Phi, psi and omega in degrees: 000137186292316184142168182228031179279128181285144172293318177240136183285157174141107179293128180068016183265125180294343180274348177282151174229117175269110186286129179254314178197183184204167178211160176263146174232086182229167180304328184263345185210109179211156177297113186296341178300337185278336182173170181284341182211175184297311178302321180293321179296319177295316181299327179297337179254008180073028183247154172276152182282074180298135183303327182276346178083192183219166167250140178250121181250122182256129181198186177237145174278180183296346177261002177094356183290145179281136176220145171247116181257124180264127180235157178262001178273077185295321182299319180299314180293321179297319178296318179299314181297317179298320179296313180296322179297333178269005180079017181261148176285145176207127180273098178275103180228081181299144175295140181300334180289344179271355183287125178265320182200152172241115185248132179292144177086181177232132177281346181237154174291136178241122189278342184258169178217150180287136178284150174080007176231162179303160180302151181304134178206161177288142177294158178298141182292136177236148179302130177085356179264133181297159178299148182300142173291150179209145176296155178292153179293141176278351183270335182267173174225124180197194183304316181296314181294324178297317179292321177296322176298319178296322176301320181291322176299317178296318181296323182248043185306312184301319180296315179292318182297326182294345180278348185238127175286163181298331181275006176092002178272157183284123180277078188297331183268011182234064179290156178293150178288165181297328181287340182241033185296149180283163183300144179300142176089347179276135180281164174297146181298150172279175177301147182285150178235128176271156177303330179298316179296325180295330182273350180261245185275354175079000182273122177290160177302159180298142180290139177288164177304133177094343179280138182283156176232152181255128179286158178089222186293153181288121180298337181284352167300319178293323178296319177299319178297319179298314180297321177297316181292325177293320175298323178295328177300326181290334180273319180227103185305137180280178175306147183302137180095349177295327177235121182220154182235137181207157176294137178282175180293329180272146182300135176080359181261122175244128188241148173259136173236130176222149180223159177199182182300106176087006183210158173225148187227131178232132181210154168259127191304330181254021185221232185243193184216164173229147180234139172239141185233143173301323187281351180234082188303132170059026176248140177248116188254114181283149173235109182293160189295309178059203184262332186262335183299321180305318180294321178296313181296322178297317179295318179294320180296325180291328183265349186294143173280147182233150176300143181293000000 
């Protein structure tokens, strides 16, 4: 838990903010639920894409209402997040002069609540104040859910990777462990497709027993489109944050994340990749390494933005 120290004091005071947790909104690290790239994520909150980024502080006021406070003191928020990740206490109390905006609601789910105040709820609507932010529905499938799904694949990379053999066949006897389980609602991966296969007859390998198939159009038509768009990124760089590189949850794992209109891409630079598509709900589509993928991943890794 992040902590419950108010930015402004006052029991039952709507001006107090009891800090629950925080996130970074920078070119290299931003809540992917907000957009495919950094400018889009900023626009979702009504912010300009400042080169240095922002810190997002999530909390409740003294009346229990949910608020997202945007601050320009990125270093302070980064230190707080690092401390909490290490299990250390940290009093995140941004100076009021660093506050850029106060937005009603939370764009992400927050599991904790401040003690001694009413349960979390949206503040009362006021004239001229934007509608409260809210996390995306878990029942629907769209761009936000697709990006969150890609985040989960990155978080549980080893579990997802263990399902696919190096030759692109489905490792049916190697399910992920319970501790590394894949996100709920995600289907088992389909057979892997290499870029070479995409350039030939386009037919993915036969699905193994138990693997789901999608009726109608071939989902790997979408994978081919993603690979084409990623190659185009190497020729004409996309908006900042579309391609980013970060350390994975497991030691020694560095992952690439890329997004585009209707798709998300997760890869390990020296391994293979997975694709998620808006048009193929809740499916994770593997792309085996093959002969051409290494060059694509090398190029993407070279252009990717990285956390400072």
